[in-house]
C-alpha positions as CSV (number, residue, x, y, z in Angstrom):
1,M,309.2,223.3,3.3
2,D,306.3,224.1,5.9
3,T,303.8,221.3,6.1
4,A,301.2,222.5,3.9
5,T,303.6,223.0,1.1
6,L,304.9,219.4,1.6
7,R,301.3,218.4,1.5
8,A,300.9,219.7,-1.4
9,A,303.7,218.7,-2.8
10,L,303.3,214.9,-1.8
11,R,299.6,215.1,-3.3
12,Q,300.7,216.1,-6.6
13,A,303.5,213.1,-6.5
14,L,300.6,210.8,-6.2
15,A,298.4,212.1,-9.0
16,F,301.6,211.6,-11.2
17,T,301.9,207.9,-10.0
18,C,298.4,207.2,-10.5
19,V,297.9,208.6,-14.1
20,A,300.9,207.0,-14.8
21,A,299.8,203.6,-13.2
22,S,296.6,203.5,-15.1
23,L,298.2,204.6,-18.6
24,L,300.8,201.2,-17.7
25,T,297.8,198.8,-16.7
26,G,295.1,200.1,-19.0
27,H,293.0,200.8,-15.7
28,A,290.8,204.2,-15.8
29,Q,292.1,206.4,-12.7
30,E,290.9,209.5,-12.4
31,A,293.8,211.9,-10.6
32,A,292.2,214.5,-8.2
33,E,294.5,216.9,-9.3
34,P,296.7,217.2,-13.1
35,P,300.5,216.4,-12.4
36,L,302.4,219.6,-11.2
37,G,304.0,221.3,-14.9
38,V,302.7,218.5,-17.3
39,D,299.8,219.6,-19.6
40,V,299.4,216.4,-21.5
41,L,300.3,213.0,-20.0
42,E,300.2,209.9,-22.9
43,A,301.9,206.7,-23.3
44,G,301.1,203.9,-25.4
45,F,302.0,199.9,-25.2
46,K,301.4,197.5,-28.4
47,W,302.4,193.5,-27.4
48,R,305.2,192.7,-29.8
49,P,306.6,189.5,-28.9
50,N,310.0,188.6,-30.1
51,Y,310.3,192.4,-31.2
52,V,314.1,192.5,-32.9
53,S,315.7,196.0,-32.6
54,D,318.7,197.6,-34.0
55,D,320.5,197.8,-31.3
56,M,320.2,194.1,-30.6
57,L,321.6,193.5,-34.1
58,R,324.3,195.5,-33.3
59,H,325.3,194.0,-30.4
60,A,324.3,190.6,-31.0
61,D,327.8,189.7,-30.3
62,K,327.3,189.7,-26.7
63,D,324.2,187.5,-27.1
64,A,324.8,184.5,-25.7
65,N,320.8,183.0,-26.6
66,N,319.9,184.2,-29.7
67,W,321.0,183.6,-33.6
68,L,320.2,187.0,-35.0
69,H,322.3,187.0,-38.4
70,Y,323.3,184.4,-40.6
71,G,327.1,184.4,-39.4
72,K,325.3,185.0,-35.4
73,D,326.9,188.4,-35.3
74,Y,327.8,191.2,-37.9
75,Q,331.3,190.2,-37.5
76,N,330.3,187.2,-39.2
77,T,332.1,184.7,-36.9
78,R,329.4,182.3,-36.4
79,F,330.8,182.0,-32.9
80,S,328.5,181.5,-29.5
81,Q,329.0,182.4,-26.2
82,L,327.5,179.1,-24.6
83,T,329.0,176.7,-22.8
84,Q,326.6,174.5,-21.2
85,I,327.4,172.0,-24.1
86,N,331.3,172.1,-23.9
87,A,334.1,169.6,-24.5
88,D,333.9,167.4,-21.2
89,N,330.0,166.6,-21.8
90,V,329.2,166.7,-25.5
91,R,329.2,163.0,-25.5
92,K,326.1,163.0,-23.7
93,L,324.3,165.1,-27.2
94,V,321.2,163.5,-27.7
95,P,318.5,164.5,-30.0
96,K,315.8,166.4,-28.4
97,W,313.1,166.9,-31.2
98,N,312.9,166.9,-35.0
99,L,311.1,168.8,-37.7
100,S,310.2,167.1,-41.1
101,F,310.3,169.7,-43.9
102,G,308.0,167.5,-45.9
103,V,310.0,168.1,-49.3
104,N,313.0,166.2,-50.8
105,D,315.0,168.7,-52.4
106,A,318.1,169.7,-51.0
107,Q,317.9,172.0,-47.4
108,D,320.6,174.5,-47.6
109,S,319.0,176.8,-44.8
110,Q,319.8,177.4,-41.0
111,T,317.8,178.7,-38.3
112,T,317.2,182.2,-36.9
113,V,316.3,182.2,-32.7
114,V,314.8,184.8,-30.8
115,N,314.2,184.1,-27.4
116,G,313.5,180.9,-27.9
117,R,311.6,180.8,-30.8
118,V,313.0,179.1,-33.9
119,Y,312.7,180.5,-37.7
120,V,313.7,178.1,-40.2
121,T,313.0,177.8,-44.1
122,A,312.7,174.7,-46.3
123,S,313.4,174.3,-49.9
124,Q,310.2,175.5,-52.0
125,N,310.2,178.8,-49.8
126,K,308.4,177.4,-46.6
127,V,308.9,179.3,-43.1
128,F,308.3,177.3,-40.2
129,A,308.3,179.0,-36.7
130,L,308.7,176.8,-34.1
131,D,309.1,176.6,-29.7
132,G,312.7,175.9,-29.5
133,A,312.1,173.5,-26.2
134,S,309.5,171.4,-27.8
135,G,309.9,171.8,-31.6
136,R,305.8,172.4,-31.4
137,M,304.9,174.3,-34.7
138,I,303.4,178.0,-34.0
139,W,302.5,178.7,-37.8
140,K,303.9,177.9,-41.0
141,Y,304.1,179.8,-44.3
142,E,303.9,177.6,-47.5
143,R,304.5,179.9,-50.7
144,S,303.2,179.1,-54.2
145,L,305.6,178.9,-57.0
146,P,305.3,179.4,-60.8
147,G,305.3,175.3,-62.3
148,D,307.3,176.7,-64.8
149,L,310.4,177.9,-62.6
150,G,312.1,174.7,-62.3
151,P,314.6,175.0,-65.3
152,R,315.4,178.5,-64.3
153,L,317.2,176.8,-61.2
154,C,321.0,175.4,-60.9
155,C,320.7,174.3,-57.5
156,E,317.1,173.1,-56.7
157,A,314.7,174.9,-54.9
158,V,317.1,176.0,-52.3
159,N,317.0,178.5,-49.7
160,R,319.2,179.7,-46.7
161,G,317.2,181.4,-44.2
162,V,315.2,184.1,-43.1
163,A,316.1,187.5,-41.3
164,V,314.5,189.2,-38.4
165,F,313.8,192.8,-37.8
166,K,310.8,194.7,-36.0
167,D,308.1,192.4,-35.9
168,K,308.9,191.2,-39.1
169,V,310.4,188.0,-40.6
170,Y,311.8,188.3,-44.1
171,M,312.8,185.7,-46.5
172,A,313.9,186.1,-50.6
173,T,311.9,183.6,-53.0
174,L,312.9,181.9,-56.0
175,D,310.5,183.6,-57.9
176,T,312.3,186.9,-57.6
177,H,310.1,188.6,-54.4
178,V,310.6,189.6,-50.9
179,V,308.0,188.3,-48.6
180,A,308.1,190.5,-45.1
181,L,306.2,187.8,-42.6
182,N,304.2,188.9,-38.9
183,A,306.9,187.4,-36.8
184,T,304.1,186.5,-34.4
185,N,301.2,184.7,-36.4
186,G,303.2,184.5,-39.9
187,T,300.9,186.2,-42.0
188,V,302.4,188.3,-45.0
189,E,302.5,192.2,-44.3
190,W,304.4,193.0,-47.3
191,E,305.6,191.5,-50.8
192,A,308.2,193.3,-53.3
193,K,308.8,192.1,-56.5
194,L,312.4,192.4,-57.6
195,G,312.8,190.5,-60.9
196,D,311.6,188.1,-63.1
197,Y,312.3,184.2,-62.7
198,K,312.1,183.7,-66.8
199,S,315.4,185.6,-67.2
200,G,317.2,183.4,-64.5
201,D,316.8,186.0,-61.8
202,I,316.1,184.2,-58.4
203,Y,316.7,184.4,-54.5
204,T,317.8,181.8,-52.3
205,S,319.8,183.2,-49.6
206,M,318.9,185.0,-46.0
207,P,318.9,188.9,-46.4
208,L,320.8,190.8,-43.9
209,V,319.6,193.5,-42.4
210,A,322.0,196.7,-42.2
211,K,321.2,200.1,-40.9
212,G,317.8,199.8,-40.7
213,L,317.6,198.2,-44.2
214,I,316.9,194.8,-45.6
215,V,319.2,194.1,-48.0
216,V,319.5,191.1,-50.6
217,G,321.3,189.8,-53.4
218,N,320.2,187.8,-56.5
219,S,321.1,184.2,-57.9
220,G,320.7,182.8,-61.3
221,G,324.0,184.2,-62.8
222,D,324.7,180.9,-65.1
223,V,321.4,181.9,-67.1
224,G,321.5,184.1,-70.1
225,G,320.1,188.3,-69.6
226,N,320.1,187.7,-65.8
227,V,322.4,190.6,-64.1
228,G,323.9,190.6,-60.9
229,K,322.9,192.9,-58.4
230,I,322.3,193.9,-54.5
231,T,319.0,195.7,-53.3
232,A,318.2,197.6,-49.8
233,L,314.6,197.5,-49.3
234,D,312.4,199.7,-46.5
235,P,311.6,197.1,-44.2
236,D,307.9,198.7,-43.1
237,S,306.8,199.0,-47.1
238,G,309.3,197.0,-49.3
239,K,310.1,200.2,-51.3
240,V,313.2,200.2,-52.9
241,V,316.0,202.6,-51.3
242,W,318.8,201.6,-53.4
243,Q,320.0,198.7,-55.8
244,T,323.6,198.3,-56.7
245,F,324.6,196.1,-59.9
246,T,327.3,194.0,-59.7
247,R,328.4,194.4,-63.4
248,P,328.2,197.0,-66.2
249,T,325.0,197.5,-67.4
250,S,325.9,200.4,-70.0
251,A,329.2,200.9,-71.8
252,A,329.7,204.1,-70.2
253,D,330.7,202.1,-66.7
254,P,334.1,202.2,-66.8
255,A,334.4,198.6,-65.3
256,A,332.6,197.7,-69.3
257,K,336.0,198.5,-70.3
258,T,337.5,195.2,-68.7
259,W,334.8,192.9,-70.4
260,A,336.4,192.4,-74.2
261,N,333.9,192.6,-76.7
262,D,330.9,194.4,-74.7
263,S,330.8,190.6,-73.5
264,W,329.1,192.8,-70.0
265,Q,326.0,192.4,-71.7
266,S,325.9,188.8,-70.6
267,G,328.3,188.6,-67.7
268,G,326.1,187.1,-64.8
269,V,327.7,187.9,-61.7
270,S,325.5,187.3,-59.3
271,A,325.3,188.5,-55.8
272,W,323.9,185.2,-54.4
273,L,325.0,184.4,-50.7
274,T,324.4,187.0,-47.7
275,G,326.6,189.9,-47.4
276,T,328.0,190.9,-43.6
277,Y,327.4,194.5,-42.4
278,D,330.8,196.7,-40.8
279,A,328.9,199.1,-38.5
280,K,332.0,201.2,-37.4
281,S,332.8,201.9,-41.1
282,N,329.2,201.6,-42.4
283,L,330.0,199.5,-45.0
284,I,328.1,196.2,-46.6
285,L,330.8,193.8,-47.4
286,W,329.1,191.3,-50.5
287,G,330.4,188.7,-52.5
288,A,329.9,188.7,-56.5
289,G,329.9,185.8,-58.6
290,N,331.6,184.2,-61.4
291,P,331.4,185.9,-65.0
292,T,329.4,184.1,-68.2
293,P,330.1,181.9,-70.1
294,D,331.5,180.0,-67.2
295,F,334.3,178.3,-68.9
296,D,335.2,180.3,-72.0
297,P,337.1,183.1,-70.8
298,S,338.3,183.9,-74.4
299,V,335.2,185.5,-75.6
300,R,335.7,188.0,-72.5
301,K,339.5,189.0,-72.1
302,G,339.8,191.2,-69.1
303,D,339.4,191.1,-65.8
304,N,335.6,191.2,-65.8
305,L,334.8,193.4,-62.9
306,Y,333.4,192.9,-60.5
307,S,333.0,189.5,-60.9
308,N,334.5,186.8,-58.5
309,S,335.2,189.9,-55.9
310,T,333.7,190.9,-52.4
311,L,332.4,194.8,-52.9
312,A,332.4,197.1,-49.9
313,L,328.8,199.3,-50.2
314,D,328.4,202.1,-48.6
315,A,325.4,201.2,-46.7
316,D,322.9,204.3,-47.0
317,T,323.5,204.5,-50.4
318,G,325.0,201.7,-52.2
319,K,327.8,203.1,-53.7
320,L,331.0,201.6,-54.3
321,R,333.6,202.2,-52.0
322,F,336.3,199.8,-52.6
323,H,336.5,195.9,-53.8
324,F,339.0,193.4,-54.0
325,Q,339.0,190.7,-56.9
326,Y,339.8,187.1,-56.3
327,T,340.0,185.3,-59.6
328,P,340.2,187.5,-62.4
329,N,338.9,186.5,-65.5
330,D,337.6,183.2,-63.9
331,A,337.6,180.1,-66.5
332,W,336.8,177.7,-63.8
333,D,333.2,178.7,-62.2
334,Y,334.8,179.8,-58.9
335,D,332.5,182.5,-57.8
336,G,334.0,184.9,-55.1
337,N,330.4,184.8,-53.2
338,N,331.6,183.4,-50.3
339,E,331.7,185.1,-47.0
340,V,333.9,187.4,-45.1
341,I,334.7,187.1,-41.2
342,L,335.6,190.5,-39.6
343,V,338.6,190.4,-37.5
344,D,340.8,192.2,-35.5
345,D,343.8,190.4,-35.7
346,Q,347.1,190.1,-33.1
347,K,349.0,192.4,-34.9
348,G,346.6,195.0,-34.5
349,R,344.9,195.0,-38.5
350,K,341.4,195.4,-39.1
351,V,341.0,192.6,-41.7
352,W,338.4,190.3,-43.2
353,L,339.2,186.7,-43.5
354,H,337.6,185.0,-47.1
355,A,337.9,181.3,-47.5
356,D,337.6,181.4,-51.7
357,R,336.4,178.6,-54.0
358,N,339.3,179.1,-56.0
359,G,341.0,177.3,-53.2
360,H,342.6,179.9,-51.3
361,L,342.1,181.8,-47.6
362,Y,342.9,185.4,-47.9
363,S,343.3,188.1,-45.0
364,I,342.6,191.5,-46.8
365,D,342.3,195.0,-45.2
366,R,338.8,196.1,-44.5
367,T,339.9,199.7,-44.6
368,N,341.1,199.3,-48.2
369,G,340.7,196.3,-49.9
370,K,344.5,195.8,-49.4
371,C,345.7,192.1,-49.5
372,Q,347.8,191.1,-46.3
373,W,348.2,187.2,-47.4
374,V,346.9,184.4,-49.2
375,V,347.4,180.8,-48.4
376,P,345.9,177.2,-49.8
377,I,343.2,175.3,-48.3
378,A,343.2,172.3,-50.3
379,R,345.4,171.3,-53.6
380,V,345.5,174.4,-56.2
381,N,347.5,173.8,-59.4
382,W,345.8,176.6,-61.4
383,V,347.8,179.1,-60.3
384,T,351.7,179.2,-60.3
385,G,352.2,181.9,-57.7
386,F,350.7,185.6,-56.9
387,A,351.8,188.9,-57.7
388,D,351.3,192.4,-56.3
389,N,348.0,192.7,-54.0
390,C,347.5,188.8,-54.2
391,R,347.1,188.8,-57.8
392,P,347.2,185.5,-59.0
393,I,349.6,184.2,-61.7
394,V,347.5,181.6,-63.8
395,N,348.8,178.8,-65.1
396,P,348.3,178.4,-68.8
397,E,347.8,174.5,-68.8
398,K,345.0,175.0,-66.7
399,V,343.2,176.9,-69.1
400,P,340.0,175.7,-70.5
401,R,340.5,175.2,-74.6
402,Y,338.6,174.1,-77.8
403,D,340.7,172.1,-79.0
404,R,341.4,169.6,-76.1
405,V,340.4,168.1,-72.9
406,V,342.4,169.9,-69.7
407,T,342.9,167.6,-67.2
408,D,343.2,167.7,-63.0
409,V,342.2,171.1,-62.6
410,A,342.4,171.7,-59.1
411,P,340.3,173.0,-57.1
412,V,337.0,171.6,-58.9
413,L,334.6,173.7,-59.7
414,D,333.0,173.4,-56.4
415,G,336.1,175.0,-55.2
416,G,338.9,174.3,-52.2
417,K,335.8,175.7,-49.8
418,E,331.9,175.6,-51.2
419,W,329.5,178.5,-50.2
420,H,328.8,176.5,-46.6
421,P,330.5,179.2,-44.1
422,A,333.7,179.0,-42.1
423,A,333.5,180.4,-38.7
424,Y,336.1,182.0,-36.0
425,S,336.5,181.4,-32.2
426,P,338.1,184.8,-30.5
427,L,339.3,182.1,-27.9
428,T,341.4,180.1,-30.4
429,R,342.0,183.2,-33.1
430,Y,341.6,180.3,-35.4
431,V,339.7,180.5,-38.4
432,Y,337.6,177.1,-38.9
433,V,337.3,176.2,-43.2
434,P,334.9,173.0,-44.6
435,F,337.2,172.0,-47.3
436,I,337.0,170.1,-50.5
437,D,339.5,168.6,-52.0
438,S,339.4,167.7,-55.7
439,S,340.1,168.2,-59.2
440,M,338.1,168.5,-62.9
441,D,338.6,167.9,-66.6
442,L,337.3,170.7,-69.0
443,Q,337.2,171.5,-72.8
444,A,335.8,174.5,-73.8
445,K,333.0,175.0,-76.6
446,K,331.5,178.3,-78.3
447,Q,328.3,179.0,-77.6
448,E,326.0,181.7,-78.6
449,W,324.1,183.8,-75.7
450,K,320.2,183.1,-75.8
451,R,318.1,185.1,-73.1
452,G,317.0,182.7,-70.5
453,E,318.9,179.8,-71.3
454,W,322.1,178.3,-69.4
455,F,325.0,180.0,-70.3
456,L,328.2,177.7,-69.4
457,S,330.2,177.2,-72.7
458,S,331.6,173.7,-71.5
459,K,331.9,170.6,-74.1
460,V,333.7,168.6,-71.6
461,L,332.7,169.1,-67.2
462,K,333.9,165.9,-64.9
463,A,334.8,165.7,-61.5
464,N,337.1,164.0,-60.4
465,P,337.0,162.0,-56.8
466,Y,336.0,164.2,-53.8
467,T,337.4,164.1,-50.3
468,G,337.2,167.2,-47.8
469,G,337.3,168.1,-43.9
470,V,337.9,170.8,-41.6
471,K,341.1,172.5,-41.1
472,A,341.5,174.9,-38.8
473,F,344.2,178.3,-39.5
474,D,345.8,180.9,-37.4
475,A,343.5,184.6,-38.3
476,T,346.7,186.2,-38.2
477,T,349.1,184.7,-40.0
478,G,347.4,181.7,-42.1
479,E,349.6,179.1,-40.8
480,L,347.6,175.8,-40.6
481,A,347.0,174.6,-36.9
482,W,345.3,171.1,-37.4
483,T,343.1,169.3,-39.9
484,R,340.3,166.6,-39.8
485,P,340.1,164.9,-43.0
486,Q,337.2,162.7,-44.3
487,S,336.3,160.8,-46.8
488,T,333.4,163.0,-48.3
489,P,333.5,167.2,-49.0
490,A,332.8,169.1,-46.4
491,T,329.1,170.2,-46.9
492,S,327.5,172.1,-44.2
493,G,328.9,175.5,-42.8
494,L,330.5,175.3,-39.2
495,L,329.8,176.4,-35.6
496,T,332.4,177.2,-32.9
497,T,331.8,177.9,-29.5
498,A,333.0,179.1,-25.9
499,G,332.5,175.3,-24.8
500,R,335.8,174.9,-27.0
501,L,333.9,173.1,-29.7
502,V,333.8,172.9,-33.4
503,F,330.3,171.6,-34.9
504,S,330.0,170.3,-38.6
505,G,328.0,168.2,-41.1
506,D,329.2,166.0,-44.2
507,A,327.7,164.6,-47.3
508,E,327.0,161.0,-45.7
509,G,324.9,162.3,-42.6
510,F,327.1,162.9,-39.4
511,F,327.1,165.6,-37.7
512,S,330.4,166.2,-35.6
513,A,331.4,167.8,-32.5
514,M,335.5,168.8,-32.5
515,R,338.0,170.2,-30.3
516,D,338.9,173.8,-31.3
517,D,342.1,173.7,-30.2
518,T,343.1,170.0,-31.8
519,G,340.6,169.2,-34.2
520,E,340.0,165.5,-32.2
521,T,336.4,164.5,-33.1
522,L,334.3,164.4,-29.8
523,W,331.0,163.1,-30.9
524,R,329.1,161.8,-34.2
525,F,325.5,161.6,-34.5
526,N,324.1,160.2,-37.6
527,V,321.0,162.4,-39.2
528,G,319.8,159.8,-41.5
529,T,320.9,161.7,-44.9
530,G,323.1,164.1,-45.7
531,I,323.9,167.1,-44.5
532,H,323.9,170.7,-46.6
533,G,322.5,173.2,-44.0
534,N,324.5,175.1,-41.6
535,P,324.4,174.1,-37.5
536,T,323.6,176.8,-34.9
537,T,323.0,177.1,-31.3
538,F,320.7,178.9,-29.1
539,T,318.7,178.5,-25.4
540,A,315.4,177.7,-25.2
541,D,313.8,177.6,-21.4
542,G,317.6,178.3,-20.0
543,K,318.7,174.9,-21.8
544,Q,321.1,175.2,-24.8
545,Y,320.5,173.3,-27.9
546,V,322.7,172.5,-30.9
547,A,320.6,172.4,-34.6
548,I,321.5,171.0,-37.7
549,V,319.6,171.2,-41.1
550,Y,319.6,168.0,-43.2
551,G,318.5,166.7,-46.6
552,P,321.5,166.2,-49.3
553,G,321.3,167.7,-52.8
554,G,322.2,171.3,-54.5
555,G,323.5,172.3,-57.8
556,S,326.4,172.1,-59.7
557,I,327.7,169.0,-60.2
558,W,326.4,167.8,-56.5
559,P,323.8,165.5,-58.1
560,L,326.5,163.7,-59.5
561,V,328.5,163.1,-56.5
562,Y,325.1,162.2,-54.6
563,D,324.3,159.5,-56.9
564,E,326.5,157.4,-55.8
565,L,325.7,157.9,-52.0
566,F,322.1,157.9,-52.5
567,K,322.5,154.0,-53.3
568,R,322.8,153.4,-49.6
569,Q,320.9,156.7,-48.3
570,N,317.5,158.4,-48.8
571,R,316.7,161.9,-49.9
572,G,314.5,163.7,-47.2
573,G,315.0,167.1,-45.8
574,G,314.4,168.3,-42.0
575,M,316.2,169.9,-39.1
576,M,317.3,168.0,-36.2
577,V,317.9,169.7,-32.4
578,F,320.2,168.4,-30.0
579,G,320.8,169.2,-26.1
580,L,322.2,167.3,-23.1
581,Q,320.6,163.9,-21.8
582,E,318.9,165.1,-18.7
């Protein structure tokens, strides 16, 4: 190359660099000559702090700093790779800041964290955005709810958290809306109405972001007239992309044959907990709840599909690929909504693990819905055994009747495990389950179905004394590895970390850290009132924090349980964040 040609090439390169720099910096710089081979050169940049991409969501299992999903990652493990707080120094854990929610209802929430910014919900559909290191409030959203909503709520005005995607924060509301909030300032970007709360249709759980869609399931299946459904929305507009019903909506549906006497018409089966997304198979795995009436199975003989099941749905269309049903013809309000955890076990099987309210832990092949094994979580007597594909063989002595009270049915309707999520550690290969050990006395009654009214069909419903705790099971075999019992039922979700810790809360208000391999309690702190929310962990300014939402209450028969605790305990909701003492 001669000198003249070299100089010309350098001028072209310099001109291209100057134009590119001007576009990036916003400064107008005029190049002497246009860049070689480019006719139109344009670039734009919009400041979007804490923007959450699909790539971030897909690889949340490799992201130690943030908490982007309900279960931390798409596998739903609730496992954090953080090690700053660990089994050797957890005794130095102290409160760093506290947020009062300003409301007294039950608090079932948890944090979602993006680059040190914490998003958390409270009951009454409040959303707070906070600085993770200091607790300084950045913005808050408070929704105005209808005055006649209260009688339709089974479990107080709870909410279980927000989803994050792109530059928005998404909350499902008690009055059947999904609200998209600007992640920077909390302003409403759009609202989408999905139902009518006067029929009992409400929304309480964190949405799932899957395949670029905002997916939500409804609550309120125990109120007559409500139909269980899972809905996928466009994240930018709120437009419905697809909707799947969890029970038949017409006699033409083949599943209607599993409901005697057209009982599917009042069958409930709400989808009230957050599902998970198996990105490799493009399946959304979502739990469906109990059939109604809750305690009179004689009026709806049959399996009552798809109640008490995990549904495997095509993420693009919502079409059902397959399902697994845990409790056919449920007579005890056991639901089947609880989360699934995606694990490749030590035998190379691709499974989901599911700890059900019916008192059992399941390993299910997530490619076809076939059961690998089932083991009890706590004391169970409503079954005498299992047939093919882990189908339960019901103990007829524990089925509710009209003519007498059936006593000591185990587990209680809150379950061997309530909705509070389990956790899994890839280090120990254990699944950790918050369990309940109790039973109930039941008597059924005939009840006429009426739209918008409770449809339980129970003459007697009595809970017997509760205990509980945390158990660890081998995720490959189901063998019990350890147990840590306590005097009150487990009333929080779990968190496990690479620091070899498992965190949990209880109804008395103790937040605890245990060794992941033995269950030994290493640290406890009394937050001042009962814990019903879920622990999470994250980093802010390079430091690890652990957060727990507290505030007792909830539905089912929890109010009766807490009546005794409230003799020495106050109500009140908030979030406490812990870090290492400096």
